[in-house]
MIDOPA-38296 format. One record per residue: residue number from 1; residue in three letters; z, y, x of N, C-alpha, C in turn. Coordinates in Angstrom, 3 decimals, padded with zeros to 6 digits. Example, Ala and Ser with C-alpha at 12.3 -4.5 7.8 and 13.67 -1.06 7.14 Angstrom:
<pts>
<pt><num>1</num><residuo>ALA</residuo><n_c3>007.800</n_c3><n_c2>-005.690</n_c2><n_c1>013.190</n_c1><ca_c3>007.800</ca_c3><ca_c2>-004.500</ca_c2><ca_c1>012.300</ca_c1><c_c3>007.800</c_c3><c_c2>-003.300</c_c2><c_c1>013.200</c_c1></pt>
<pt><num>2</num><residuo>SER</residuo><n_c3>007.080</n_c3><n_c2>-002.250</n_c2><n_c1>012.850</n_c1><ca_c3>007.140</ca_c3><ca_c2>-001.060</ca_c2><ca_c1>013.670</ca_c1><c_c3>007.870</c_c3><c_c2>000.030</c_c2><c_c1>012.900</c_c1></pt>
</pts>
This chain:
<pts>
<pt><num>1</num><residuo>UNK</residuo><n_c3>003.890</n_c3><n_c2>-035.279</n_c2><n_c1>011.420</n_c1><ca_c3>003.180</ca_c3><ca_c2>-034.301</ca_c2><ca_c1>010.772</ca_c1><c_c3>004.346</c_c3><c_c2>-033.029</c_c2><c_c1>010.849</c_c1></pt>
<pt><num>2</num><residuo>UNK</residuo><n_c3>003.950</n_c3><n_c2>-031.731</n_c2><n_c1>010.949</n_c1><ca_c3>004.827</ca_c3><ca_c2>-030.743</ca_c2><ca_c1>011.051</ca_c1><c_c3>004.240</c_c3><c_c2>-029.599</c_c2><c_c1>010.684</c_c1></pt>
<pt><num>3</num><residuo>UNK</residuo><n_c3>004.505</n_c3><n_c2>-028.103</n_c2><n_c1>010.892</n_c1><ca_c3>004.109</ca_c3><ca_c2>-027.380</ca_c2><ca_c1>010.671</ca_c1><c_c3>002.618</c_c3><c_c2>-026.920</c_c2><c_c1>011.134</c_c1></pt>
<pt><num>4</num><residuo>UNK</residuo><n_c3>002.160</n_c3><n_c2>-026.042</n_c2><n_c1>010.716</n_c1><ca_c3>000.774</ca_c3><ca_c2>-025.394</ca_c2><ca_c1>011.928</ca_c1><c_c3>001.059</c_c3><c_c2>-024.257</c_c2><c_c1>011.828</c_c1></pt>
<pt><num>5</num><residuo>UNK</residuo><n_c3>001.602</n_c3><n_c2>-024.340</n_c2><n_c1>013.330</n_c1><ca_c3>002.087</ca_c3><ca_c2>-022.629</ca_c2><ca_c1>014.166</ca_c1><c_c3>001.508</c_c3><c_c2>-022.067</c_c2><c_c1>014.540</c_c1></pt>
<pt><num>6</num><residuo>UNK</residuo><n_c3>-000.250</n_c3><n_c2>-022.630</n_c2><n_c1>014.626</n_c1><ca_c3>-001.197</ca_c3><ca_c2>-021.765</ca_c2><ca_c1>015.165</ca_c1><c_c3>-001.815</c_c3><c_c2>-020.433</c_c2><c_c1>013.895</c_c1></pt>
<pt><num>7</num><residuo>UNK</residuo><n_c3>-001.685</n_c3><n_c2>-020.794</n_c2><n_c1>012.827</n_c1><ca_c3>-001.807</ca_c3><ca_c2>-019.792</ca_c2><ca_c1>011.895</ca_c1><c_c3>-000.748</c_c3><c_c2>-019.143</c_c2><c_c1>010.767</c_c1></pt>
<pt><num>8</num><residuo>UNK</residuo><n_c3>000.443</n_c3><n_c2>-019.152</n_c2><n_c1>011.627</n_c1><ca_c3>001.591</ca_c3><ca_c2>-019.329</ca_c2><ca_c1>010.437</ca_c1><c_c3>001.677</c_c3><c_c2>-017.706</c_c2><c_c1>010.036</c_c1></pt>
<pt><num>9</num><residuo>UNK</residuo><n_c3>000.721</n_c3><n_c2>-016.928</n_c2><n_c1>011.279</n_c1><ca_c3>000.955</ca_c3><ca_c2>-015.404</ca_c2><ca_c1>010.266</ca_c1><c_c3>000.238</c_c3><c_c2>-015.465</c_c2><c_c1>009.058</c_c1></pt>
<pt><num>10</num><residuo>UNK</residuo><n_c3>-001.020</n_c3><n_c2>-016.369</n_c2><n_c1>009.395</n_c1><ca_c3>-002.277</ca_c3><ca_c2>-015.724</ca_c2><ca_c1>008.283</ca_c1><c_c3>-001.766</c_c3><c_c2>-016.694</c_c2><c_c1>006.787</c_c1></pt>
<pt><num>11</num><residuo>UNK</residuo><n_c3>-000.716</n_c3><n_c2>-017.521</n_c2><n_c1>007.025</n_c1><ca_c3>-000.148</ca_c3><ca_c2>-018.473</ca_c2><ca_c1>005.491</ca_c1><c_c3>000.934</c_c3><c_c2>-017.170</c_c2><c_c1>005.394</c_c1></pt>
<pt><num>12</num><residuo>UNK</residuo><n_c3>001.716</n_c3><n_c2>-016.784</n_c2><n_c1>006.192</n_c1><ca_c3>002.970</ca_c3><ca_c2>-015.616</ca_c2><ca_c1>005.880</ca_c1><c_c3>002.025</c_c3><c_c2>-013.983</c_c2><c_c1>004.812</c_c1></pt>
<pt><num>13</num><residuo>UNK</residuo><n_c3>000.715</n_c3><n_c2>-013.603</n_c2><n_c1>005.542</n_c1><ca_c3>000.232</ca_c3><ca_c2>-012.967</ca_c2><ca_c1>005.311</ca_c1><c_c3>-000.389</c_c3><c_c2>-013.058</c_c2><c_c1>003.172</c_c1></pt>
<pt><num>14</num><residuo>UNK</residuo><n_c3>-000.840</n_c3><n_c2>-014.440</n_c2><n_c1>003.437</n_c1><ca_c3>-001.371</ca_c3><ca_c2>-014.355</ca_c2><ca_c1>002.346</ca_c1><c_c3>000.055</c_c3><c_c2>-014.825</c_c2><c_c1>000.773</c_c1></pt>
<pt><num>15</num><residuo>UNK</residuo><n_c3>001.705</n_c3><n_c2>-015.479</n_c2><n_c1>002.046</n_c1><ca_c3>002.436</ca_c3><ca_c2>-015.160</ca_c2><ca_c1>000.774</ca_c1><c_c3>003.037</c_c3><c_c2>-013.989</c_c2><c_c1>000.267</c_c1></pt>
<pt><num>16</num><residuo>UNK</residuo><n_c3>002.733</n_c3><n_c2>-013.006</n_c2><n_c1>001.296</n_c1><ca_c3>003.397</ca_c3><ca_c2>-012.119</ca_c2><ca_c1>000.925</ca_c1><c_c3>002.406</c_c3><c_c2>-010.894</c_c2><c_c1>000.130</c_c1></pt>
<pt><num>17</num><residuo>UNK</residuo><n_c3>001.270</n_c3><n_c2>-011.664</n_c2><n_c1>-000.062</n_c1><ca_c3>000.310</ca_c3><ca_c2>-010.618</ca_c2><ca_c1>-000.724</ca_c1><c_c3>000.530</c_c3><c_c2>-011.829</c_c2><c_c1>-002.338</c_c1></pt>
<pt><num>18</num><residuo>UNK</residuo><n_c3>000.838</n_c3><n_c2>-012.836</n_c2><n_c1>-002.593</n_c1><ca_c3>001.167</ca_c3><ca_c2>-013.159</ca_c2><ca_c1>-003.859</ca_c1><c_c3>002.374</c_c3><c_c2>-012.804</c_c2><c_c1>-004.121</c_c1></pt>
<pt><num>19</num><residuo>UNK</residuo><n_c3>003.390</n_c3><n_c2>-012.645</n_c2><n_c1>-003.150</n_c1><ca_c3>004.486</ca_c3><ca_c2>-012.070</ca_c2><ca_c1>-003.943</ca_c1><c_c3>004.280</c_c3><c_c2>-010.562</c_c2><c_c1>-004.368</c_c1></pt>
<pt><num>20</num><residuo>UNK</residuo><n_c3>003.661</n_c3><n_c2>-009.897</n_c2><n_c1>-003.717</n_c1><ca_c3>003.579</ca_c3><ca_c2>-008.444</ca_c2><ca_c1>-004.088</ca_c1><c_c3>002.511</c_c3><c_c2>-008.316</c_c2><c_c1>-005.130</c_c1></pt>
<pt><num>21</num><residuo>UNK</residuo><n_c3>001.267</n_c3><n_c2>-009.423</n_c2><n_c1>-005.528</n_c1><ca_c3>000.996</ca_c3><ca_c2>-009.039</ca_c2><ca_c1>-006.844</ca_c1><c_c3>001.601</c_c3><c_c2>-009.516</c_c2><c_c1>-007.960</c_c1></pt>
<pt><num>22</num><residuo>UNK</residuo><n_c3>002.370</n_c3><n_c2>-010.338</n_c2><n_c1>-007.792</n_c1><ca_c3>003.555</ca_c3><ca_c2>-011.056</ca_c2><ca_c1>-008.743</ca_c1><c_c3>004.401</c_c3><c_c2>-009.610</c_c2><c_c1>-008.868</c_c1></pt>
<pt><num>23</num><residuo>UNK</residuo><n_c3>005.208</n_c3><n_c2>-008.899</n_c2><n_c1>-008.281</n_c1><ca_c3>005.439</ca_c3><ca_c2>-007.474</ca_c2><ca_c1>-008.778</ca_c1><c_c3>004.917</c_c3><c_c2>-006.915</c_c2><c_c1>-009.285</c_c1></pt>
<pt><num>24</num><residuo>UNK</residuo><n_c3>003.688</n_c3><n_c2>-006.279</n_c2><n_c1>-008.658</n_c1><ca_c3>002.713</ca_c3><ca_c2>-005.538</ca_c2><ca_c1>-009.495</ca_c1><c_c3>002.625</c_c3><c_c2>-005.969</c_c2><c_c1>-010.931</c_c1></pt>
<pt><num>25</num><residuo>UNK</residuo><n_c3>001.654</n_c3><n_c2>-007.268</n_c2><n_c1>-010.692</n_c1><ca_c3>001.681</ca_c3><ca_c2>-007.821</ca_c2><ca_c1>-012.465</ca_c1><c_c3>003.087</c_c3><c_c2>-007.469</c_c2><c_c1>-013.452</c_c1></pt>
<pt><num>26</num><residuo>UNK</residuo><n_c3>004.184</n_c3><n_c2>-007.920</n_c2><n_c1>-013.205</n_c1><ca_c3>005.230</ca_c3><ca_c2>-007.695</ca_c2><ca_c1>-013.452</ca_c1><c_c3>005.851</c_c3><c_c2>-006.165</c_c2><c_c1>-014.016</c_c1></pt>
<pt><num>27</num><residuo>UNK</residuo><n_c3>005.559</n_c3><n_c2>-005.510</n_c2><n_c1>-013.262</n_c1><ca_c3>005.965</ca_c3><ca_c2>-004.226</ca_c2><ca_c1>-012.985</ca_c1><c_c3>004.813</c_c3><c_c2>-003.034</c_c2><c_c1>-012.543</c_c1></pt>
<pt><num>28</num><residuo>UNK</residuo><n_c3>004.234</n_c3><n_c2>-002.357</n_c2><n_c1>-013.915</n_c1><ca_c3>003.453</ca_c3><ca_c2>-001.611</ca_c2><ca_c1>-013.293</ca_c1><c_c3>003.945</c_c3><c_c2>-000.468</c_c2><c_c1>-012.610</c_c1></pt>
<pt><num>29</num><residuo>UNK</residuo><n_c3>002.609</n_c3><n_c2>-000.209</n_c2><n_c1>-011.782</n_c1><ca_c3>002.960</ca_c3><ca_c2>000.989</ca_c2><ca_c1>-010.496</ca_c1><c_c3>002.931</c_c3><c_c2>002.110</c_c2><c_c1>-011.161</c_c1></pt>
<pt><num>30</num><residuo>UNK</residuo><n_c3>003.847</n_c3><n_c2>003.116</n_c2><n_c1>-011.035</n_c1><ca_c3>003.967</ca_c3><ca_c2>004.702</ca_c2><ca_c1>-011.280</ca_c1><c_c3>003.357</c_c3><c_c2>005.778</c_c2><c_c1>-010.581</c_c1></pt>
<pt><num>31</num><residuo>UNK</residuo><n_c3>002.677</n_c3><n_c2>006.251</n_c2><n_c1>-010.962</n_c1><ca_c3>002.397</ca_c3><ca_c2>007.525</ca_c2><ca_c1>-009.782</ca_c1><c_c3>003.367</c_c3><c_c2>009.096</c_c2><c_c1>-010.319</c_c1></pt>
<pt><num>32</num><residuo>UNK</residuo><n_c3>003.132</n_c3><n_c2>009.855</n_c2><n_c1>-009.216</n_c1><ca_c3>004.692</ca_c3><ca_c2>010.961</ca_c2><ca_c1>-009.407</ca_c1><c_c3>003.185</c_c3><c_c2>011.762</c_c2><c_c1>-010.357</c_c1></pt>
<pt><num>33</num><residuo>UNK</residuo><n_c3>004.240</n_c3><n_c2>013.167</n_c2><n_c1>-010.697</n_c1><ca_c3>003.133</ca_c3><ca_c2>013.976</ca_c2><ca_c1>-011.866</ca_c1><c_c3>003.025</c_c3><c_c2>014.967</c_c2><c_c1>-011.058</c_c1></pt>
<pt><num>34</num><residuo>UNK</residuo><n_c3>001.886</n_c3><n_c2>015.841</n_c2><n_c1>-011.315</n_c1><ca_c3>001.444</ca_c3><ca_c2>017.094</ca_c2><ca_c1>-010.929</ca_c1><c_c3>002.476</c_c3><c_c2>017.793</c_c2><c_c1>-010.310</c_c1></pt>
<pt><num>35</num><residuo>UNK</residuo><n_c3>003.538</n_c3><n_c2>017.657</n_c2><n_c1>-010.964</n_c1><ca_c3>004.585</ca_c3><ca_c2>018.626</ca_c2><ca_c1>-010.744</ca_c1><c_c3>005.491</c_c3><c_c2>018.082</c_c2><c_c1>-009.601</c_c1></pt>
<pt><num>36</num><residuo>UNK</residuo><n_c3>005.447</n_c3><n_c2>016.949</n_c2><n_c1>-009.792</n_c1><ca_c3>006.444</ca_c3><ca_c2>015.989</ca_c2><ca_c1>-008.419</ca_c1><c_c3>005.598</c_c3><c_c2>016.229</c_c2><c_c1>-007.177</c_c1></pt>
<pt><num>37</num><residuo>UNK</residuo><n_c3>004.457</n_c3><n_c2>016.513</n_c2><n_c1>-007.293</n_c1><ca_c3>003.010</ca_c3><ca_c2>015.891</ca_c2><ca_c1>-006.367</ca_c1><c_c3>003.186</c_c3><c_c2>017.639</c_c2><c_c1>-005.813</c_c1></pt>
<pt><num>38</num><residuo>UNK</residuo><n_c3>003.632</n_c3><n_c2>018.665</n_c2><n_c1>-006.734</n_c1><ca_c3>003.290</ca_c3><ca_c2>020.073</ca_c2><ca_c1>-006.003</ca_c1><c_c3>002.036</c_c3><c_c2>020.535</c_c2><c_c1>-006.066</c_c1></pt>
<pt><num>39</num><residuo>UNK</residuo><n_c3>001.026</n_c3><n_c2>019.583</n_c2><n_c1>-006.700</n_c1><ca_c3>-000.437</ca_c3><ca_c2>019.592</ca_c2><ca_c1>-006.599</ca_c1><c_c3>-000.702</c_c3><c_c2>021.230</c_c2><c_c1>-007.361</c_c1></pt>
<pt><num>40</num><residuo>UNK</residuo><n_c3>000.230</n_c3><n_c2>021.732</n_c2><n_c1>-007.809</n_c1><ca_c3>-000.249</ca_c3><ca_c2>023.325</ca_c2><ca_c1>-008.319</ca_c1><c_c3>000.109</c_c3><c_c2>024.175</c_c2><c_c1>-007.717</c_c1></pt>
<pt><num>41</num><residuo>UNK</residuo><n_c3>001.189</n_c3><n_c2>024.060</n_c2><n_c1>-006.427</n_c1><ca_c3>001.742</ca_c3><ca_c2>024.989</ca_c2><ca_c1>-005.849</ca_c1><c_c3>001.204</c_c3><c_c2>024.776</c_c2><c_c1>-004.603</c_c1></pt>
<pt><num>42</num><residuo>UNK</residuo><n_c3>001.180</n_c3><n_c2>023.961</n_c2><n_c1>-003.920</n_c1><ca_c3>000.785</ca_c3><ca_c2>023.543</ca_c2><ca_c1>-002.422</ca_c1><c_c3>-000.961</c_c3><c_c2>023.500</c_c2><c_c1>-002.323</c_c1></pt>
<pt><num>43</num><residuo>UNK</residuo><n_c3>-001.791</n_c3><n_c2>024.583</n_c2><n_c1>-001.482</n_c1><ca_c3>-003.154</ca_c3><ca_c2>024.195</ca_c2><ca_c1>-001.580</ca_c1><c_c3>-003.856</c_c3><c_c2>023.103</c_c2><c_c1>-000.575</c_c1></pt>
<pt><num>44</num><residuo>UNK</residuo><n_c3>-004.864</n_c3><n_c2>022.799</n_c2><n_c1>-001.130</n_c1><ca_c3>-005.527</ca_c3><ca_c2>022.077</ca_c2><ca_c1>-000.281</ca_c1><c_c3>-006.452</c_c3><c_c2>022.437</c_c2><c_c1>000.406</c_c1></pt>
<pt><num>45</num><residuo>UNK</residuo><n_c3>-006.331</n_c3><n_c2>022.053</n_c2><n_c1>002.108</n_c1><ca_c3>-006.743</ca_c3><ca_c2>023.061</ca_c2><ca_c1>003.276</ca_c1><c_c3>-007.901</c_c3><c_c2>021.874</c_c2><c_c1>003.999</c_c1></pt>
<pt><num>46</num><residuo>UNK</residuo><n_c3>-008.890</n_c3><n_c2>022.280</n_c2><n_c1>004.344</n_c1><ca_c3>-009.352</ca_c3><ca_c2>021.559</ca_c2><ca_c1>005.319</ca_c1><c_c3>-009.707</c_c3><c_c2>022.019</c_c2><c_c1>006.353</c_c1></pt>
<pt><num>47</num><residuo>UNK</residuo><n_c3>-009.418</n_c3><n_c2>021.188</n_c2><n_c1>007.577</n_c1><ca_c3>-009.465</ca_c3><ca_c2>021.317</ca_c2><ca_c1>009.078</ca_c1><c_c3>-010.621</c_c3><c_c2>022.011</c_c2><c_c1>009.345</c_c1></pt>
<pt><num>48</num><residuo>UNK</residuo><n_c3>-010.873</n_c3><n_c2>022.879</n_c2><n_c1>010.108</n_c1><ca_c3>-012.211</ca_c3><ca_c2>023.405</ca_c2><ca_c1>010.444</ca_c1><c_c3>-013.149</c_c3><c_c2>022.801</c_c2><c_c1>011.590</c_c1></pt>
<pt><num>49</num><residuo>UNK</residuo><n_c3>-012.021</n_c3><n_c2>022.060</n_c2><n_c1>012.679</n_c1><ca_c3>-013.175</ca_c3><ca_c2>021.305</ca_c2><ca_c1>013.333</ca_c1><c_c3>-012.035</c_c3><c_c2>019.909</c_c2><c_c1>013.100</c_c1></pt>
<pt><num>50</num><residuo>UNK</residuo><n_c3>-012.231</n_c3><n_c2>019.026</n_c2><n_c1>012.800</n_c1><ca_c3>-012.126</ca_c3><ca_c2>017.962</ca_c2><ca_c1>012.493</ca_c1><c_c3>-012.303</c_c3><c_c2>017.143</c_c2><c_c1>013.510</c_c1></pt>
<pt><num>51</num><residuo>UNK</residuo><n_c3>-010.624</n_c3><n_c2>016.093</n_c2><n_c1>013.600</n_c1><ca_c3>-011.453</ca_c3><ca_c2>015.538</ca_c2><ca_c1>014.885</ca_c1><c_c3>-011.526</c_c3><c_c2>013.983</c_c2><c_c1>014.186</c_c1></pt>
<pt><num>52</num><residuo>UNK</residuo><n_c3>-012.448</n_c3><n_c2>013.754</n_c2><n_c1>015.443</n_c1><ca_c3>-012.889</ca_c3><ca_c2>012.209</ca_c2><ca_c1>014.824</ca_c1><c_c3>-012.236</c_c3><c_c2>010.814</c_c2><c_c1>014.531</c_c1></pt>
</pts>
């Protein structure tokens, strides 16, 4: 018996997700205010020729 090295990255990702979920549950996420984002000062523009 040993470790399953074939799927190590998969199980690392699952553990990272579990840790992040635990942190998110214990500390609510916060967003920037309109002033901090500069929503009123910076115009929202669209590219006239969007790239694929």
